[in-house]
C-alpha positions in Angstrom: 0.0 0.0 0.0 1.5 3.3 -1.1 0.9 6.1 1.5 1.6 9.7 0.8 2.2 12.0 3.8 1.5 15.8 3.4 2.7 18.4 5.9 2.6 22.2 5.8 6.4 22.1 6.3 9.0 19.7 7.5 10.6 21.9 10.1 11.3 20.7 13.6 8.1 20.1 15.5 6.2 17.4 17.3 4.0 16.3 14.4 6.9 16.2 12.0 9.1 14.2 14.4 6.3 11.7 14.8 6.0 11.4 11.0 9.7 10.7 10.9 9.4 8.1 13.7 6.5 6.4 11.9 8.6 6.1 8.7 11.5 4.6 10.5 9.4 1.8 12.0 6.8 1.1 9.3 6.3 -2.4 7.9 8.2 -2.2 4.6 6.7 -5.5 3.4 3.2 -3.9 3.5 3.7 -0.2 3.0 5.7 2.2 0.9 5.8 5.9 1.7 6.4 9.3 0.0 6.2 12.7 1.6 5.2 16.1 0.4 6.0 19.4 2.1 3.7 22.2 1.1 6.5 24.6 1.6 10.2 23.5 1.8 11.8 20.2 2.8 13.3 21.5 6.1 15.5 19.6 8.5 13.0 16.8 9.2 12.5 16.4 5.5 16.3 15.9 5.1 16.2 13.2 7.8 13.4 11.5 5.9 15.4 11.6 2.7 18.2 9.8 4.5 15.8 6.9 5.0 15.6 6.6 1.2 12.0 7.9 1.1 11.1 10.4 -1.6 10.4 13.9 -0.3 8.9 16.6 -2.5 8.6 20.3 -1.8 5.7 22.4 -3.3 7.2 25.8 -2.2 3.8 27.3 -1.5 3.8 30.8 0.0 2.8 30.9 3.7 -0.5 32.7 4.5 -3.6 32.7 2.4 -3.4 29.7 0.0 -3.2 30.2 -3.7 -5.8 28.2 -5.7 -3.0 27.4 -8.3 -1.0 25.8 -5.5 -4.0 23.5 -4.8 -4.0 22.5 -8.4 -0.3 21.8 -8.4 -0.7 19.6 -5.3 -3.5 17.7 -7.0 -1.3 17.1 -10.0 1.5 15.9 -7.9 -0.9 13.4 -6.2 -2.1 12.1 -9.5 1.5 11.4 -10.6 2.3 9.6 -7.3 -1.0 7.7 -7.3 -1.2 6.7 -3.7 -3.8 4.4 -2.1 -3.9 6.5 1.1 -3.0 10.1 2.0 -2.1 11.0 5.6 -2.0 14.7 6.4 -0.3 16.2 9.4 -1.8 19.4 10.8 -4.6 21.9 10.0 -3.3 23.4 6.8 -2.2 20.1 5.4 -5.6 18.6 6.4 -7.6 21.1 4.5 -5.3 21.5 1.4 -4.5 17.8 1.3 -8.1 16.8 1.6 -9.2 19.2 -1.2 -6.3 18.2 -3.5 -7.1 14.5 -2.9 -10.7 15.1 -4.1 -9.4 16.9 -7.2 -6.9 14.0 -7.8 -9.7 11.5 -8.1 -11.0 11.0 -4.6 -7.9 9.4 -2.9 -8.9 8.5 0.7 -7.4 10.9 3.3 -6.6 10.4 6.9 -6.3 13.7 8.8 -3.8 14.2 11.6 -4.6 16.6 14.5 -1.7 17.6 16.8 -3.1 20.7 18.5 -5.5 21.6 21.3 -6.5 25.1 22.4 -6.6 28.3 20.3 -5.0 30.9 22.5 -4.9 34.2 20.7 -1.5 35.0 22.1 0.1 32.0 20.4 -2.2 30.9 17.5 -2.3 32.7 14.2 -5.7 33.9 13.0 -5.4 31.9 9.8 -4.7 28.7 11.8 -7.9 29.3 13.7 -9.9 29.9 10.5 -8.4 26.8 8.9 -9.4 24.6 11.8 -12.9 26.0 11.9 -13.3 25.4 8.1 -11.9 21.9 8.5 -14.5 21.2 11.2 -17.3 22.0 8.7 -15.7 19.8 6.0 -14.8 16.9 8.4 -17.9 14.9 7.5 -17.0 15.0 3.8 -13.2 15.3 3.2 -11.4 12.7 5.4 -12.1 9.0 5.7 -10.7 9.1 9.2 -9.2 11.6 11.7 -6.4 10.7 14.1 -5.9 12.9 17.2 -2.6 12.6 19.0 -4.2 13.0 22.4 -7.5 12.6 24.3 -7.5 16.4 24.9 -7.2 17.0 21.2 -10.2 14.8 20.6 -12.3 16.6 23.2 -11.4 20.1 21.9 -12.1 19.2 18.3 -15.3 17.4 19.1 -16.5 20.7 20.7 -15.3 22.6 17.6 -17.6 20.5 15.5 -15.4 17.8 14.0 -17.0 14.5 12.9 -16.7 12.3 16.0 -17.7 9.2 14.2 -14.6 9.4 12.1 -12.2 10.2 15.0 -9.8 8.1 17.1 -6.8 8.8 19.3 -3.3 7.4 18.5 -0.8 9.0 20.9 2.8 9.7 20.0 5.3 6.9 20.2 8.8 6.6 21.5 11.8 4.4 20.4 13.2 2.9 23.6 16.4 2.0 21.8 17.0 5.7 21.1 15.8 7.1 24.5 17.2 5.1 27.4 19.1 5.6 30.6 22.8 6.3 29.9 25.3 6.9 32.7 28.0 7.9 30.2 25.8 10.6 28.8 25.0 11.9 32.2 28.8 12.4 32.9 29.8 13.6 29.5 27.1 16.3 29.5 28.2 17.5 32.9 31.8 17.6 31.6 30.6 19.7 28.6 28.8 22.1 31.0 31.7 22.3 33.4 29.7 21.1 36.4 30.4 18.3 38.9 29.0 14.8 38.4 26.6 15.2 41.4 25.1 18.5 40.4 21.3 18.3 40.2 20.3 19.2 36.6 16.8 20.2 35.6 16.0 20.5 31.9 13.5 22.2 29.6 13.9 21.3 25.9 11.6 23.5 23.8 11.8 26.2 21.1 11.3 29.8 22.3 7.6 30.3 22.0 4.8 31.8 24.3 3.2 28.4 24.4 6.3 26.9 26.1 6.3 29.6 28.8 10.0 29.8 29.4 9.3 32.8 31.7 7.4 30.5 34.1 10.3 28.1 34.1 12.9 30.8 34.8 10.9 32.3 37.6 10.5 28.9 39.2 14.3 28.5 38.9 14.8 31.6 40.9 12.4 30.3 43.6 14.1 26.9 43.6 17.6 28.2 44.1 16.7 29.8 47.4 16.2 26.3 48.8 18.5 24.2 46.5 21.3 26.6 45.4 23.3 23.7 44.0 20.9 23.1 41.1 21.6 24.0 37.5 19.2 24.4 34.6 19.8 23.1 31.1 17.7 24.6 28.2 17.9 24.0 24.5 15.8 24.6 21.4 15.4 27.2 18.7 16.4 30.7 19.9 17.4 29.4 23.3 20.7 31.3 23.4 22.3 34.1 25.2 21.6 36.3 22.2 17.9 36.2 23.0 17.3 39.5 24.9 13.9 38.5 26.4 15.1 35.2 27.7 18.3 36.7 29.1 16.3 39.5 30.8 14.2 36.9 32.6 17.2 34.9 33.6 18.9 38.0 35.0 15.8 39.1 36.8 15.5 35.7 38.5 19.2 35.8 39.5 20.0 32.4 38.0 22.4 33.5 35.2 25.3 31.5 36.7 23.2 28.4 36.9 21.6 28.4 33.4 23.0 26.7 30.4 21.5 27.8 27.0 22.5 25.4 24.2 20.3 26.5 21.3 19.1 23.8 18.9 20.7 20.4 19.4 20.8 17.2 17.5 21.8 15.1 20.5 18.6 15.3 22.5 18.7 11.6 23.6 22.1 12.2 25.2 21.0 15.5 26.8 17.8 14.0 28.1 19.6 11.0 29.7 21.8 13.5 31.6 18.9 15.1 33.5 17.8 14.5 37.1 14.4 16.1 36.4 12.8 16.9 33.0 10.2 19.6 33.0 7.6 21.4 30.9 6.3 24.9 31.7 3.7 25.2 29.0 0.7 27.4 29.5 -1.5 26.4 26.6 -1.6 24.6 23.3 0.2 21.3 24.0 -1.5 18.1 23.0 1.0 15.4 23.6 4.5 16.9 24.5 7.2 14.6 23.0 9.8 15.8 25.6 7.8 14.2 28.4 7.7 10.8 26.8 11.4 11.1 25.8 12.4 11.8 29.4 10.3 9.0 30.7 11.8 6.5 28.2 15.2 7.7 29.4 14.4 6.9 33.0 14.1 10.5 34.0 11.2 11.6 36.3 9.3 14.7 35.1 7.5 17.7 36.5 4.9 18.8 34.0 2.2 21.5 33.7 -1.3 20.2 33.4 -1.8 21.0 29.7 -3.0 18.6 27.1 -2.4 14.9 28.0 0.6 15.6 30.1 -0.9 14.3 33.4 -2.2 11.2 31.5 1.2 10.5 30.1 3.2 10.7 33.4 0.5 8.9 35.6 2.0 8.4 39.0 5.6 8.4 37.7 6.1 12.2 38.0 4.5 15.4 39.4 1.8 17.5 37.7 1.4 21.2 38.5 -0.9 23.9 37.3 0.3 26.1 34.4 1.3 29.8 34.9 2.3 29.1 38.5 6.0 29.4 39.1 5.8 28.5 42.8 3.9 25.3 42.0 6.5 24.4 39.4 9.3 25.0 41.9 7.5 23.0 44.6 7.2 20.1 42.1 10.9 20.2 41.5 11.5 20.3 45.3 9.3 17.3 45.8 11.5 15.2 43.5 14.8 16.7 44.8 13.9 15.7 48.3 13.6 12.1 47.3 16.7 9.9 47.8 18.7 9.0 44.6 17.3 5.5 44.9 13.7 6.8 45.1 14.2 9.0 42.1 15.8 6.1 40.2 12.8 3.9 41.0 10.4 6.7 39.6 12.5 6.7 36.5 12.3 3.0 36.1 8.5 3.1 36.5 8.3 5.9 33.9 10.3 4.0 31.4 8.1 0.9 31.9 5.0 3.1 31.4 6.3 4.3 28.1 7.1 0.7 27.1 3.6 -0.5 28.1 1.5 2.4 26.6 3.5 4.4 24.1 6.3 2.3 22.5 6.9 3.2 18.9 6.3 -0.2 17.3 2.8 -0.4 18.9 1.9 3.2 17.9 3.0 2.6 14.3 1.0 -0.6 14.1 -2.1 1.5 15.1 -1.5 3.9 12.2 -1.1 1.1 9.8 -4.2 -0.6 11.1 -6.1 2.6 10.3 -4.7 2.6 6.7 -5.8 -1.1 6.3 -9.2 -1.0 7.9 -10.6 2.5 7.7 -10.1 3.2 4.0 
């Protein structure tokens, strides 16, 4: 069965990373895959190409879609002639669904990887696209996959066709994310800190949704009780050249305890080095990959109660309300007051939870079952 995947872009991001993971683990005896980026190939597209999978770029302009671009996409689909189209995100859902109809009615599976529509962090065009897709959801897609229970609830309330909807969560490769004592030490050597320094991490691009300010404020509160702690942050624009981020760090008085690494390609290594992984998100998250990655690495997490975060961690971590720096700091303190053996046991339980509920092979099998049975 030939499956074509369509994304608005193939930049770094949760949906694109999940697409890449699906392609690495797909049953090649049953499925072949090709990928279309509506804009440019991007870094995730390059990684997909390294798998030997064809990737095409349509170079559409961002913003209001051009009808000619829709025709071009339909022509591309006719040339590839897939049995199934999987789309990843609102813009790809809408454009891919319409182009599939123009290309002869190829069945489409929509992918939803979003939850709330906070005006501070969601573009107006994205909101309009989601609302238009809700109206067309009874007609365009054969099936709709949400990456979280929260996404399903939000989009049900928005008017999406519930009889075509199911939840398939994100999946994690336990051979890539795993406990690693060598990584723990090598990262501390890179940062110039001792082997027993408590290290708390936030791995996320600089974006209002991720609420780095909340994390930084919590860091200042934590250091009054645990002055030996350090904070490791990485992601797009997470550098000392970011004036807003640096001003928050200076205001919290933790500039000598923060390590800003920018975008990194060694996330499994950095994750395995942490004592505590954290999110600080205030809105928009559906199924944060960093939580599952930390759990697979045997690292306990403190997460804000956004999207499916609480469901993911279960009783293997700490869940706190968003936009509450004191609660976030208290969550870190709760884990830091545990003995090393108690924290290790939490990490073991977290990894087992990922193995039981979110291991990549099981999740990919669920996608493939949709392609085989829902079309």
